[in-house]
KELUM-743684 format. One record per residue (C-alpha): y, z, x; chain; residue number from 1; residue in three letters. Coordinates in nm, 4 decimals. Each point is the difference from the previous one (the first is absolute). Example, Ala and Ser with C-alpha at 12.3 -4.5 7.8 and 13.67 -1.06 7.14 Angstrom:
BEGIN
> Y,Z,X,seti,zaza,nugu
> -0.4500,0.7800,1.2300,A,1,ALA $
> 0.3440,-0.0660,0.1370,A,2,SER $
END
This chain:
BEGIN
> Y,Z,X,seti,zaza,nugu
> -0.3051,4.4732,3.9814,A,1,MET $
> 0.3601,0.1011,0.0733,A,2,PRO $
> 0.2353,0.0635,-0.2875,A,3,ASN $
> 0.2513,-0.2745,-0.0626,A,4,THR $
> 0.3231,-0.0082,-0.1958,A,5,LEU $
> 0.1219,-0.3300,-0.1407,A,6,THR $
> 0.3504,-0.0412,-0.1352,A,7,ARG $
> 0.1555,-0.3150,-0.1429,A,8,PRO $
> 0.3118,-0.1314,0.1729,A,9,ILE $
> 0.2563,-0.1924,-0.2005,A,10,ARG $
> 0.1580,-0.2901,0.1832,A,11,TYR $
> 0.1286,-0.3466,-0.0601,A,12,ASN $
> 0.0830,-0.3031,0.2094,A,13,THR $
> 0.3678,-0.0687,0.0699,A,14,ASN $
> 0.0439,-0.3352,-0.1682,A,15,LEU $
> 0.3788,0.0127,-0.0291,A,16,ASP $
> 0.1097,0.1144,0.3468,A,17,ILE $
> -0.0525,-0.1534,0.3443,A,18,VAL $
> -0.0134,0.3348,0.1801,A,19,ILE $
> -0.1149,0.3310,-0.1473,A,20,ASN $
> 0.1938,0.3300,0.0348,A,21,PRO $
> -0.2362,0.1415,0.2641,A,22,GLN $
> 0.0341,-0.3109,0.2176,A,23,GLU $
> 0.3781,0.0050,-0.0310,A,24,LEU $
> 0.0148,0.3654,0.1082,A,25,ILE $
> -0.2347,-0.0624,0.2927,A,26,ARG $
> 0.1780,-0.3119,0.1262,A,27,LEU $
> 0.3691,0.0535,-0.0815,A,28,TYR $
> 0.0526,0.3744,-0.0521,A,29,LEU $
> -0.2264,0.1203,0.2788,A,30,HIS $
> 0.1055,0.3274,0.1579,A,31,GLY $
> 0.2581,0.0855,-0.2675,A,32,LEU $
> -0.0166,0.3099,-0.2220,A,33,PRO $
> -0.0880,-0.1003,-0.3549,A,34,LEU $
> 0.0240,0.3453,-0.1554,A,35,CYS $
> 0.2964,0.2373,-0.0467,A,36,SER $
> -0.0210,0.3688,0.0951,A,37,PRO $
> -0.0553,0.0897,-0.3671,A,38,ASN $
> -0.2884,-0.2451,-0.0441,A,39,GLY $
> 0.1748,-0.3006,-0.1555,A,40,VAL $
> -0.1431,-0.3259,0.1363,A,41,GLU $
> 0.0014,-0.3711,-0.0658,A,42,LEU $
> -0.2399,-0.0943,-0.2769,A,43,SER $
> -0.2252,-0.3055,0.0101,A,44,ASN $
> 0.1668,-0.1186,-0.3208,A,45,GLU $
> 0.3436,0.0032,0.1647,A,46,LEU $
> -0.1279,-0.1794,0.3109,A,47,ILE $
> -0.1746,-0.2641,-0.2109,A,48,LYS $
> 0.3148,-0.0535,-0.2058,A,49,GLN $
> 0.2024,-0.0647,0.3173,A,50,LYS $
> -0.2651,-0.2429,0.1261,A,51,ILE $
> 0.0089,-0.1936,-0.3284,A,52,ILE $
> 0.3817,-0.0085,0.0045,A,53,ALA $
> -0.0046,-0.1311,0.3581,A,54,SER $
> -0.2527,-0.2681,-0.0968,A,55,GLN $
> 0.2207,-0.1204,-0.2850,A,56,ARG $
> 0.3043,-0.0050,0.2259,A,57,GLN $
> -0.1811,-0.2084,0.2617,A,58,LEU $
> -0.1396,-0.2378,-0.2629,A,59,GLU $
> 0.3524,-0.0589,-0.1303,A,60,ASN $
> 0.1457,-0.0436,0.3496,A,61,SER $
> -0.2614,-0.2556,0.1089,A,62,LEU $
> -0.0589,-0.1473,-0.3473,A,63,ASN $
> -0.3763,0.0474,0.0278,A,64,ILE $
> -0.2808,0.1793,-0.1815,A,65,LYS $
> -0.2227,0.2341,0.1980,A,66,LEU $
> -0.3030,0.0060,-0.2274,A,67,PHE $
> -0.1979,-0.2928,-0.1360,A,68,LEU $
> 0.1252,-0.1199,-0.3360,A,69,GLN $
> 0.0230,-0.3169,-0.2059,A,70,ILE $
> 0.3493,-0.1328,-0.0616,A,71,ARG $
> 0.1029,-0.2453,-0.2700,A,72,ARG $
> 0.3540,-0.1306,0.0234,A,73,GLU $
> 0.2331,-0.2817,-0.1003,A,74,ASN $
> 0.1885,-0.2055,0.2570,A,75,THR $
> 0.2180,-0.3061,-0.0283,A,76,ALA $
> -0.1092,-0.3581,0.0623,A,77,PHE $
> 0.2105,-0.1359,0.2874,A,78,ILE $
> -0.0510,-0.3700,0.0619,A,79,ARG $
> 0.0878,0.0030,0.3720,A,80,THR $
> -0.2523,0.2760,0.0741,A,81,GLU $
> -0.2740,-0.1632,-0.2041,A,82,TYR $
> 0.0513,-0.3515,0.1340,A,83,ASN $
> 0.0700,0.0898,0.3636,A,84,SER $
> -0.2360,0.2902,0.0688,A,85,TRP $
> -0.2276,0.0247,-0.3023,A,86,GLY $
> 0.0274,0.3745,-0.0488,A,87,TYR $
> 0.1059,0.2520,-0.2621,A,88,VAL $
> 0.1931,0.3108,0.1027,A,89,ASN $
> -0.1274,0.3481,-0.0854,A,90,THR $
> 0.1675,0.3401,0.0092,A,91,SER $
> -0.2704,0.1652,0.2119,A,92,PHE $
> -0.2394,-0.1142,0.2742,A,93,PRO $
> -0.3010,-0.1840,-0.1451,A,94,VAL $
> -0.3469,0.1083,0.1088,A,95,LEU $
> -0.1753,-0.2328,-0.2432,A,96,ALA $
> 0.1391,-0.2374,-0.2656,A,97,PRO $
> -0.1769,0.0318,-0.3337,A,98,LEU $
> 0.1786,-0.2317,-0.2422,A,99,LYS $
> 0.2970,-0.2362,-0.0148,A,100,LEU $
> 0.1391,-0.1255,-0.3295,A,101,GLU $
> 0.3107,-0.1905,-0.1028,A,102,GLY $
> 0.2020,0.0885,-0.3097,A,103,TYR $
> 0.3050,-0.1418,-0.1719,A,104,ILE $
> 0.1358,0.2913,-0.1963,A,105,ASN $
> -0.3139,0.1462,-0.1617,A,106,LEU $
> -0.1969,-0.3242,-0.0058,A,107,THR $
> -0.2656,-0.0385,0.2684,A,108,LYS $
> 0.0206,-0.3404,0.1652,A,109,GLN $
> -0.2671,0.0039,0.2697,A,110,ILE $
> -0.2618,0.2219,0.1675,A,111,THR $
> -0.1082,-0.0662,0.3578,A,112,TYR $
> -0.3555,0.0775,0.1160,A,113,PRO $
> -0.0436,0.2967,0.2279,A,114,ARG $
> -0.1587,-0.2048,0.2808,A,115,HIS $
> 0.3274,-0.1952,0.0286,A,116,TRP $
> 0.1884,0.3180,0.0895,A,117,LEU $
> 0.0297,0.1379,0.3525,A,118,SER $
> 0.2100,0.2481,0.1967,A,119,VAL $
> 0.1285,0.0291,0.3537,A,120,ARG $
> -0.0904,0.2972,0.2154,A,121,LYS $
> 0.0440,0.0996,0.3620,A,122,GLU $
> -0.2088,0.2192,0.2279,A,123,PHE $
> 0.1606,0.2346,0.2512,A,124,THR $
> -0.1873,0.2067,0.2551,A,125,THR $
> 0.1376,0.3186,0.1520,A,126,THR $
> -0.1534,0.2415,0.2471,A,127,HIS $
> 0.0589,0.2993,-0.2264,A,128,MET $
> -0.0733,-0.1378,-0.3462,A,129,HIS $
> -0.2429,-0.2877,0.0535,A,130,GLY $
> 0.0239,-0.3083,-0.2211,A,131,ASP $
> 0.2573,-0.0157,-0.2816,A,132,ASP $
> 0.0104,-0.2680,-0.2664,A,133,GLU $
> 0.3490,-0.0977,-0.1146,A,134,ILE $
> 0.0238,-0.1967,-0.3243,A,135,TYR $
> 0.2928,-0.2125,-0.1146,A,136,HIS $
> 0.1838,-0.0115,-0.3318,A,137,ARG $
> -0.1070,-0.3494,-0.1032,A,138,HIS $
> -0.2812,-0.1645,-0.1943,A,139,VAL $
> -0.0727,-0.3493,0.1301,A,140,TYR $
> -0.1213,-0.2707,-0.2336,A,141,LEU $
> -0.2430,-0.2328,0.1801,A,142,VAL $
> -0.2099,-0.2396,-0.2140,A,143,PRO $
> -0.3658,-0.0073,0.1035,A,144,SER $
> -0.1916,-0.3260,0.0053,A,145,GLY $
> 0.1414,-0.3516,-0.0153,A,146,ASN $
> -0.0896,-0.3437,-0.1193,A,147,GLN $
> 0.1423,-0.3150,0.1597,A,148,ALA $
> 0.2488,0.2108,0.1934,A,149,GLY $
> 0.1391,0.1674,-0.3143,A,150,ARG $
> -0.0321,0.3677,-0.0867,A,151,PRO $
> -0.2568,0.0823,-0.2625,A,152,SER $
> 0.1041,0.1771,-0.3230,A,153,ASP $
> -0.3454,0.1468,-0.0433,A,154,GLN $
> 0.0330,0.3522,-0.1340,A,155,GLY $
> 0.3637,-0.0335,-0.1106,A,156,VAL $
> 0.0475,0.0981,-0.3634,A,157,ILE $
> 0.2873,-0.1698,-0.1815,A,158,PHE $
> 0.1618,0.1465,-0.3088,A,159,ASN $
> 0.2425,-0.1727,-0.2308,A,160,GLY $
> 0.1013,-0.3628,-0.0123,A,161,ILE $
> 0.2227,-0.0136,0.3093,A,162,THR $
> -0.1239,0.2517,0.2574,A,163,PRO $
> 0.2145,-0.1462,0.2801,A,164,TYR $
> 0.3196,-0.0392,-0.2009,A,165,ALA $
> 0.1677,0.2800,0.1900,A,166,GLY $
> -0.0925,-0.1542,0.3351,A,167,PHE $
> 0.1357,-0.3419,-0.0853,A,168,LEU $
> 0.3302,0.0989,-0.1533,A,169,GLY $
> 0.1252,0.3163,0.1672,A,170,HIS $
> 0.0446,0.1403,0.3493,A,171,SER $
> -0.0049,0.3602,-0.1209,A,172,TYR $
> -0.1850,0.1643,-0.2892,A,173,ILE $
> 0.0368,0.3773,-0.0359,A,174,PRO $
> -0.3180,0.2049,-0.0455,A,175,ASN $
> -0.2217,-0.3076,0.0102,A,176,TYR $
> -0.2817,0.1329,0.2180,A,177,TRP $
> -0.2284,0.2802,-0.1111,A,178,MET $
> -0.1794,0.1147,0.3154,A,179,THR $
> -0.2844,0.2509,0.0063,A,180,THR $
> -0.1015,0.1339,0.3395,A,181,TYR $
> -0.1401,0.2931,0.1938,A,182,LEU $
> 0.2379,0.1978,0.2206,A,183,THR $
> -0.0082,0.3224,0.2014,A,184,GLY $
> -0.2151,0.0902,0.3003,A,185,PHE $
> -0.3757,0.0163,0.0293,A,186,TYR $
> 0.0641,0.2658,0.2659,A,187,VAL $
> 0.3541,0.1373,0.0380,A,188,VAL $
> 0.1129,-0.0673,0.3613,A,189,PRO $
> 0.0521,0.2932,0.2311,A,190,GLN $
> 0.3627,-0.0881,0.0757,A,191,ASP $
> 0.0817,0.0326,-0.3707,A,192,ILE $
> -0.1892,0.3296,-0.0284,A,193,ILE $
> 0.1903,0.1341,0.3018,A,194,ASP $
> 0.3362,-0.0790,-0.1586,A,195,VAL $
> -0.1001,0.1585,-0.3318,A,196,ILE $
> -0.1224,0.3124,0.1789,A,197,GLY $
> 0.3302,0.0416,0.1869,A,198,LYS $
> 0.2079,-0.0654,-0.3114,A,199,MET $
> -0.1895,0.2673,-0.1925,A,200,ALA $
> 0.0128,0.2388,0.2975,A,201,ALA $
> 0.3798,-0.0181,0.0157,A,202,ILE $
> 0.0231,0.1026,-0.3661,A,203,GLU $
> -0.2450,0.2846,0.0528,A,204,LEU $
> 0.1725,0.1254,0.3154,A,205,LEU $
> 0.3248,0.0444,-0.1914,A,206,ALA $
> -0.1858,0.2032,-0.2647,A,207,ILE $
> -0.1853,0.2040,0.2627,A,208,LEU $
> 0.3263,0.1200,0.1487,A,209,GLY $
> 0.1019,0.1435,-0.3366,A,210,ASP $
> -0.3437,0.1547,-0.0644,A,211,ILE $
> -0.0289,0.1817,0.3314,A,212,ILE $
> 0.3641,0.1141,0.0067,A,213,TYR $
> 0.2677,0.0022,-0.2663,A,214,GLN $
> 0.2055,-0.3189,-0.0356,A,215,PRO $
> 0.2939,0.0020,0.2370,A,216,GLY $
> -0.1307,0.2912,0.2086,A,217,ALA $
> 0.0868,-0.0215,0.3683,A,218,THR $
> -0.1288,0.3368,0.1224,A,219,ASN $
> -0.2857,0.2412,-0.0785,A,220,SER $
> 0.0259,0.3729,0.0814,A,221,SER $
> -0.2831,0.2542,0.0293,A,222,VAL $
> 0.0630,0.3754,0.0292,A,223,SER $
> -0.2681,0.2596,0.0821,A,224,LEU $
> 0.0556,0.3625,0.1003,A,225,ASP $
> 0.3559,-0.0619,0.1023,A,226,GLY $
> -0.0828,-0.3092,0.2023,A,227,VAL $
> 0.1317,-0.3225,-0.1403,A,228,SER $
> -0.0586,-0.3620,0.1026,A,229,GLN $
> 0.1895,-0.3079,-0.1095,A,230,SER $
> -0.1564,-0.3435,0.0319,A,231,VAL $
> 0.1999,-0.3205,-0.0380,A,232,GLY $
> -0.1661,-0.2464,-0.2363,A,233,LEU $
> 0.1933,-0.3096,0.0901,A,234,THR $
> -0.1627,-0.2403,0.2422,A,235,ARG $
> 0.2675,-0.2658,0.0141,A,236,SER $
> 0.3668,-0.0702,-0.0554,A,237,SER $
> -0.0797,-0.0960,-0.3607,A,238,SER $
> -0.1333,0.3476,-0.0723,A,239,GLY $
> -0.3318,-0.0990,-0.1554,A,240,GLY $
> -0.3079,0.2022,0.0851,A,241,LEU $
> -0.2136,-0.3134,0.0525,A,242,PHE $
> 0.2864,-0.2330,0.0853,A,243,ASP $
> -0.1579,-0.1046,0.3302,A,244,GLY $
> -0.3174,-0.1283,-0.1697,A,245,ARG $
> 0.2037,-0.1610,-0.2784,A,246,ILE $
> 0.2204,-0.1852,0.2490,A,247,LYS $
> -0.3042,-0.1219,0.1907,A,248,LEU $
> -0.1691,-0.1376,-0.3121,A,249,TYR $
> 0.3267,-0.1516,-0.1272,A,250,THR $
> 0.0512,-0.1945,0.3219,A,251,GLN $
> -0.3620,-0.1149,0.0063,A,252,GLU $
> 0.0268,-0.1113,-0.3630,A,253,LEU $
> 0.3109,-0.2035,0.0754,A,254,LYS $
> -0.1854,-0.1951,0.2667,A,255,ASP $
> -0.3231,-0.0290,-0.2017,A,256,SER $
> 0.1724,-0.1276,-0.3149,A,257,MET $
> 0.1554,-0.2911,0.1888,A,258,GLU $
> -0.3461,-0.0997,0.1220,A,259,ILE $
> -0.1565,0.0366,-0.3448,A,260,LEU $
> 0.2714,-0.2076,-0.1674,A,261,LYS $
> -0.0550,-0.2841,0.2453,A,262,ASN $
> -0.3763,0.0275,-0.0303,A,263,LYS $
> -0.0601,0.0488,-0.3723,A,264,TYR $
> 0.3176,-0.0968,-0.1816,A,265,LYS $
> 0.0905,-0.3079,0.1978,A,266,GLY $
> 0.2527,-0.2519,-0.1241,A,267,VAL $
> 0.0021,-0.0863,-0.3689,A,268,THR $
> 0.2160,-0.2790,-0.1385,A,269,PHE $
> 0.0298,-0.2468,-0.2846,A,270,ASN $
> 0.1178,-0.3594,0.0277,A,271,VAL $
> 0.1898,-0.1287,-0.3020,A,272,LEU $
END
């Protein structure tokens, strides 16, 4: 029986980043030196930090959440929206509505059953990325079941003496709705991952230039046995060592962000 050697390997699953450091290096820093002549290189911790920062920046730009999470938020009751379209606005796209309640100040007025709640979603198909599901920032209130042509109140829980007082007397009630819903992505789309990868790569390319050569250096000289060689480090009019790659990613990001804003952010508005 041959001798075997077993060693434990410590690893964990990346639950907080959409692309790991090794993937980012392979896809966006391919062919570039990642180590200085004296052995200083980019650490996985630094790369991960730049990925996380890029994720937060994209989330703020598109007003979305990348990872699945439950949100609970207050929004105003607006009579025209409720009467005309029967929906409640949310801050983020809704994958699944979980609960809808009405409050006047801190007093709960009404709780709607979950099977009354629905969301709108669209399906897009692309050659590169397959099917994408795009969810909207509304929770629709559709009563289920009817008797004699009238909606049924089965499942609605009333609290207080006058649960509809706010509906009857006012066109606007601040912080009336308390909406609980699931947001994020079941699988983060590839177009979002691509943008995050390029955003993080731009930050890392700027650092790489300072690691490999001193900040601001434009030339490197080597002298050996009386023979000297000078190599220019600039690759563009801007003087940055990796300026060509940075410019390429910057231009691609400009185009990609316009597409992502139209696709995921959409148009949000309130009618008063």
